[in-house]
C-alpha positions, 0 to 999 in steps of 0.5 A: 583622697579618693579619686574618679579613677581608684573608684573606676568608670562606673563610679556613682555619686549620690543622687542628692549630691547631683541635685544640688550640684545642679543648683548649688554651682549655678549660683557659686559661678553666677558670672559664667552663668549670666553669661549664657542667660542673657545671650538665650534671652536675646536669641529668643528677642530676636526669634520673637520677631521672625516668629511674628512675621511667619504666624501672621504670614500664615494666619493672613494667606492670600496675597497678602501672606504670599507677598510677606512669605520672601521677606520672612524667609529671608528673616528666617535664615537669617535669624537661624544662622546668627542664632546657631553661631552665637549660642553654640560658641556661648554655651561651649565657652560656658562649660569649657570656663569650667573645668576646674569644677568639672575636674573636681567633680570627677576627684571627689567620685562622680563618674563621666556619665553624671558630670555630662547630666549635671552640666547639660541640667545646668545648661538647660535650666540656664537656657529655659530661664534666659528663652522665658525672660527674652519672650516675656520682654519681646512679647508687647514689644514684637508686633509694633516693632514689625509694623514699623519695619514693615511700614516703608515695605510696598503692599504690607502695611496693612497685614495684620501682626500677631504673635500668639502664645503658640509662636511663643513657646516655638521660640521658647523651646528653639531657643533653650534646645539650640543652647543645649545641643551647642554644649553638647560637644563640650559636656561629652568632652568634659566628661571623657577627660581625665580630671587629673589633667583637667586640673592641670591643662589651662585650656583644653587641645583644640576639638578636632573636625569631626565628621558631623562638621564635615557633613555640616560643611557638605551641606552648607555647600550643597544648599549653597552652590545651588543658589549661587547658580539659580541666581545666575538665571534669575531676571533682574527684577528678581535676583536680589531675594536669592543673592541676599541668602549668599551671604548668611550661607557665606558666613555659615561655612566660614564659622562651620570651619573655624577650627580649620582657620580661626586659629592659625590664621590668627597665629599667621597675621599676629606673627606679622608683628615681631613678637618682641614689639612691646611686652603687652604685644607679646603678653595678648598675642600669647593669650589669643592664641593660647584661649582656643576656647575663649577665642573662637567664641569670640571670634563667632559672634564678630564674624557675624557682626561684620559679615552680615550687614557687609554682604547685604549692602554688598548685594544691594548697591551691586544690584542698584548700579545694575538696575541703573545701567539697564534703566538709566535711574538708579533706584533709591537706597533701601529705607533704614527699617529694611535694614533693621528687619534684615540685620538688626536682630541678628546684629543685637545677637552677635553684639551681645555674645561677643559681650558676653564671651568676654565678661564670662571669661573675667575669672581667668583675666583675673589670673592672668593678670596676677601672673603677669604682676607676679612675675614683674609687670605692671598694670599698664601693661596688663591693661595694654596687653587687655586692649591688644587682644580685643584688637587681635579678636576684632582684626581676626574677626573682620578679615574672615568676615571679609571672606563673605562679603567679598564672596557675596558682593563676587557673586552679586557682579555675575549673576546680574551682569548680561549675559555673555558679558564680563561680570559688573562692577561690585560693591563691597559695602565698605561702609557698613564693614568699617562700622560694624568692625569699629563697633565690634572693637569698641564693644570688646574694649568697653568689655575687657577694659573695666574687667581688667581694672576689676581684676587689677584691684585684687590682690595677686596672691588671692587671684592665684590661689586656689579656689 
């Protein structure tokens, strides 16, 4: 056999082979690529709402446009943060889950640049298809939806809403670019790693925290700190908008620090439960701690799902309590349309992203369950291990999401306190956190248990055989 090493780093496979690989591998591993395409479609649907509001604000102008801009700004921030987190996680998992294929490509003589080009071309094609499908699906629905969510907003019911071809095209381009950019680092890592090493390793070592990530963390802090300081001097009747932005920025900060936080925190809290508590817990803990790529891709969307609604309700309830203390009358809670407008899209995207990561890792789950059965484990042990793994991911994401929730609540309590007074008692959005955390766990179980049951139906030998 001629290996990539023997051919040298400058080896080039025939162009026709590369073209066949782009489409052929998409069809051969449709399970993985469909997940990425569905997430891209969901991102396009969410982005269409923000684009509709932005185009409407620009087109209407005048007083109505000025009144709509703060709403548009908050929606755009929520949407951008959720989209970046989910799409980058899913794109990276899509590539890392195909390490064996990339290794085989190198073993047949493909050079690193060719591997990277094929992977990015596949990701671009899937992202473009998903974004187009999501935009076409959203086109007839986005204007009625935006009209419904603005129906309870004072002064905004009469805004003429539009969603034209140009914003739709922008949504497609932006989503496609974000998915492709989100997978560039993983594509580069796959192309630079020895093909033989990729065959041996089931999961690559955690990615180093590079200068770009440190720069991103610094940039987030540079935006967050002035925002928090300015909120302290904002009048009570205007403070809600800047405070609402604190939650997404804190969430982005937690997720951006993922390589430093996710795996150590998961290992730390799971170590509190003895490894010999049960065979299923031991397997689940080992799988969650070892599968760094899968764990990060599943945890990041769930952090968004927990932090966004929790922070929003924490800030809103804290400000309402401060207004009630000042005026003697507690303002009514925001209507459900407001919550749907601000966090409905990010929650949808986070839920789809988390479910997609579990669905995409089904092939790995089949092999893991076969290994356990080959070692003498029963079907019940395999099924319980899958359930415990879902619990581990849900608890990890909830705890990390609470960092953003508690931080937002603390900032809100400080900002609404009268000058020179102690911070007001904060609200922590406990109800929203409980609902989204429970929903995230149920979602993971709904995605994990059926795939595990299907894996158990497959014979051990075929599941462990080479593809």
